[in-house]
N, C-alpha and C positions, 0 to 999 in steps of 0.2 A: 539551533542557531537563534540569537535573540534579534527581533525586528528593531531596526533603529528608527528614529522620529522621522527620517527623511523618506521612509519607504512609502511610496504612493499608495500601495494596497493598504497599509496600516492606516494611512490618512483617510483612506475610503471608509474603512470598517469601524473607525474608532468610536463612532457613535452607536454601533450595533451591539447588542448584547445577546450572546448565545444562550439558549435555554441551558439549565444545569443538568440535563439527563446524562451527560457524559459518555454517550455511545462511542464505540471506537471509530465509527465512520466520522462523527462530528470531530473527534480528537485528531484523526488522521488528516482531515481536510485542513483544520486550523493550523496543524504543524506544517503541512505542505505548503500554506501560504507564505510561510517565513521568508523563503528566498525567491518568491516569485514577484514579477511586475506585470503591468497591463501590457498587452500587445500594442505594438505599432505598426505603421504601415511598412516597416522593414521586414516584418514577420510575413513570409509568403501567404499564409492561410488568412491574414487579416490585411492583405495588400490594398484592398479597395474599401475598407471600412475603418474609419477613425472613430475610436471610442472615447475620445477626449470629452466629447459632449455629455457623456455619462460620468466619466471617472473624475471629472473636475467640479462635480456637484457633491452635495451633502444630502444623504438620505436618512430617513428614520422609520423604524418599525413602529406601527400603531394598529391595535386591534379596534375595529369598528364594526357597527351594525350598518345594514344597508337593505335597501329595497331591490330585490332582484327580479321582479316580475317582467320587466321589459327585456331581460336577458335571457329568460327561458325560451326554450324552442317549442313553438306552438304544435300541440297535439302529439309531442314526443312522450311515448310511454316508456320510461327509462329509470334506472336508478339515478338519483341526484345527489351529488357530493359537492358541497359549496365551500369556496375559500375566498374569503374577503380580506384583502391586504396580506394575503399568505396564510392567514389563520382559519382553520376549520370552524365552521359555523354549524353546529349541530341542528339548531332551531330552524335552519332553512334547507337542510338536507332530508332526503327521504330514500332509505334503503328498503326496497321492497323484499317480501319473501322470495328467496331463490336458493334453492338447495345446492346449485352449482358454484355458488359464490361466497367468498369471504372477503370482507372489507374492514381493515383494521388500521390503527395508527401506524405511521411509518416506522415508529420505534420498535414495532412488534417484529419487524423484518429480522430474521435469523442472520446474524452477521457473519458466521462462518460460510454459510451458503451464498450470501451476497458477495463476500470477497472472491470466492472461488469462481463465480459466474462472471463477474465484472473485471477481473484481473487484467484483461487484455485491452480494456477501453482506456483511452487517453483522456485525462482531465485537462481543464484549462482553468484560468484564474477565476472566471465567472461561475463555473461549475463547483468549484472549491468554496467560493464565498457562499453559495447556495447551501452547500452541504454543512459548512461550519457554522451558518447563522440561520438555517431554515426554522420557520416558526410553525410548521405543520405540514403534513402530507399524509398519503394513504399507502398501505400495502394491500394490493388487490391480488386475490389468487382464485383462479378457476380450476375445479377440481378435474382429476383424471377423467377422460372420456365424456366430460359433461360440456353442455352448452348452456350459457345463461339464458335465462328466461327474458331478460330485458337487456338492452344496451346500458352501458355505464357512462353517465354524463358528469365529467368534472368541469364544474363552472367557476371560473376565476374572475373575480371583479376586484379592481384597484380603485380606491376612492380616497381623496384627500390630497393635499399638495405636499411634495417632497417626500413621498412615500416609497419604500422599497418592498415588494412582495417576494418573499423567498419560500416557495412551496417546493417540496420534493416528494416525488411518487415512484412507486415500483409496482409493475404488473407482472404476475408470474402465471403463465398458462401452463399446467400440467399436461402430460402426454394426452393426445387425442381430444384436447379441449377446444373450445371456440368461444369468442366473444367479440363485441364491437364497443371500442372506446371512442367517446366523443370529447374533446377537449376544446373549451371556448374561452376566449380572453377579451374581456371588456373593461372599460374604464368609466368614471363618472366624476367629472370635476377633479381631475387627478393631475393638475399641472405640475410638470417637471417631475414626475413619478417614474419608477422603474420596476418593471416586471422581470424577475430573475428566476426562470423556471427550469427544473431538471426533471425529466421522465425517463425512467430506465426500465427494462423489461427483459424477460427470459421466455422464449417461446419453445417449449419442449417438443419432443418427436410427434410428428403428425398433428400438432396444434395449429390453429389458425386465428390470427388477430388481425382486425381491421381498425384502423384509426381514422376519424374524421376530425381534422383541427382546423378551427375557425379563430383567426386573429383579427378582430375588429376594434382595437382599442382607439382612443382619440389620438389626434395627432400632436398632442402636447406631452406625450409620455414616451418611454423608451422600453424596449422588449429585446431580451436575449433569451432564447431557449437552447438547452443542451439536452438532446434526446439520444438515449444509447439502448440499442437492442442486440440480443444474442439470439440466433436461431439454431435449433438442433435439427437433425436429419428429418427430411419430409415434411418440414414445417412450412406455413405461408404467412407472409407478413405483407400487408398492404396499408399504405398511409396517403391520404388526401390532405394537402395543406393549402388553405385559402388565406392569403394575407392581404389585407387592405390597410391596417392600422398602424399607429405610433409613427413618431418623428423619425426614429431610427429602429429598424428591425433586424436582428440577426437570428435566423433560424438554423442550428446546427444539428444535423441528423446523421447518425452513424449507425451501421449496421454490420455485424460480424456474422457471416454465415458458416456455422461450425458443423456442417453435415451435408451429406449428398441429398440429393433430390429435393432441394428447396426452391420455393419461388419468392422473390422479393419484389415488391412493386412501390414506386414513389411517384406521386403526381402532385403538381403544384401550380397554383395560380397567384401571381402578385401584381398588384395594381397600385401604382404610385401617382400621386398629385402633389402640387405645392412643392414643398422642399423636402419631401419624404426621401429616406434611404432605406431600401428593402433588399436584404442580404440573404440569399439561400445557399447554404453550404452543406453539401451532402457527401457521404462516403459509403460505399458497398464494397466490403471485402470478402471475396470468395476464397476459403480454405480447402474446399472439397469439390470432388468432381460431380458432374450431372446436375447442374444448378442452372436456374434462369433468373435473370433479372431484368427489369424494365424501368426506365425513368424518364418522365415527361414533365417539363416545366415551361410555363409560358408566362411572359410578363407584358404589361402594357403600361408605358410611362408617359405622364403627361406634365406639363409645366416644367419646373426645374427639378424634378425628381430624378433620383438614380436607382437603377436596378442593378444587382449583382447575383450572378449565378456561377457557382464553383462546384461542379460535381465531379468526383473522383470514383472510378471503379478499379478495384485491384484484384488481380487474378494471380494467386500464388502458385509456386512451382508444381505442387501435387494436384492442382485442380484442373482436371481434364473435362473436355465436353462442356464447357461453359458457354451459355449464350447470354449475352449482356447487351443491352440497347440503352442508349442515353441521347436524349434530344431536349434542345432548349431553343426556344423561338421567342423573339420580342418585337413589339411595335413601339415606335416612338411617335407620339401624337403631337410633340412640339419640338423646335429646334434646340430648345434649352434642355430637354431631357436626355439622359444618357444611360447606357447599359455596359456593364462589364461582364462578358461571358467567357468562361473558362471550363469547357468539359474536358476531362482528363480520362485516359486509359493507361493503366500500368499492368502489363501482361507478362507474365513470367512462365507461362505454360504453352505447350503445343496443343493444337487440336481443339481450338476454340473459335467462336463466332461472336465477334464483339464490334460494335461500331458506335460512333457518337457524331453529333452534329450540332451546329449552332447557326442560327439566323437572326439578324437584326436590320430592321428597315422601317419605312414608313408605309402607310396605307397605299394600295395601288390607285393612282389617280384615274387610270383608265376604268377600273371597276366603279369608282365613285361616280364617274362621268355617265357609265351605263345605267346606274341605278337612278340617277337624276333624269335620265332621258324616259325613265319609267314613272316619272311623276313623284319621286321620293326627294325630299329636301337633302341638301348637302349634310347638314348635321345628322339627321336620321340614317342616311347611307352610311356615314362613319360609324354610327352606333350598331348598325347591322352587322358590319365588317368585323368590328371588334367582337361582337357577341358570337359571331361564327368562329372567330379565331380562338377563343378561349373555351368555346362550347365543347370542344373535343376533350378538354381536360375535365371540365365540369360534369361530363357525362360518366365519368368514372365514380362520381358520388352516386352510389346505388341506393342510399337511404333517402327515401322521398321526402321526409320530414326535414332532414339536413339540407337536402337540394332546395325545397321551399323557402328556407331560411336564407340560403345564399342568394337565390333569385331575388327575394324581397329586399335584402341588403343592397344588391346591386341596382335595383329599380330606384330604391330611396336615395342612394348616395351618389349614382352615377347616371341615372336615367336609362340604363340598359335593360331590354326586355328579352327574355329567352323563351 
């Protein structure tokens, strides 16, 4: 089908130039965009998030050099893979000697293998734009029954005005392997720029993947991430997502559990101020029996910011003895802040234990008064209560260097001490 000039997606990408590698992934993505349009609030999954602030703008791809020193994580001994504006920068990257690990260009990914693993995942217009116009990415593989000697840090920096950063990554953990992936997102004088990221992965039998995601971009950029993972039998997957950045953020996280005896864990903290819009959209789909999953997201919204949590757990007919727990809690620090929370369970099997819950409210005035009677100022009392509220989720971050980075960020930007 030929794209007409009136097509909004065509208008959006007309200034972007896809590299001429001609892989089938890129070709299929470009072809799939032909009949697509951007989602509106009439689409259920985008009900609370208007993307017009992104799609009405014009972006460009631009390769730049940058200073990344202040975006590194202090004392973190890790493989460092750097992307500036979506382009891989070898001069800033350091891959250590590690027999368990292979890091290659995303173009080295076996396309037959990729198509077979990811055939059940659902694309959206932003993930297709990423794959059609990506300017860089890595294919990470951890060998069978191996554990990487170091974590893997993917550092993403967007710099310059009106930039789109399209990086696409794939991580493959072979049977019995284990690693920790750290993904960080920052920006530097990136007015009206857009980070459009895709990370996909396959966690084979008995493999274990932990992801620490820190999204700290400035509040004058946009951020949409699409993350898709497939778990094989007896595998473990855990992701901690900390979001404080960008004017509009949409974190899309999807996990398909394709085997028995798996464990899936999602934890998230999102903190909004000014006019920020922070959207966390998650899906865990259980296809087989004897699996567990847990999901805990907490948000703190101030000023005129808006938070969104839409988490869905699906238990398919043949998935017996599933234990799935989902919880979303929110605190509103101002009368102008809002939260839209929609936890969902779709259960098509018997003999399962599943629960979900959502709470949204303001700080307990009695508790604040109690702290003030102990000589603590009202402002400090509120900070203590907020810190205690989100501390439960932050304690899930068991990498001490990452935790120190998060604590330092909260102290510098919010005045909170943990």
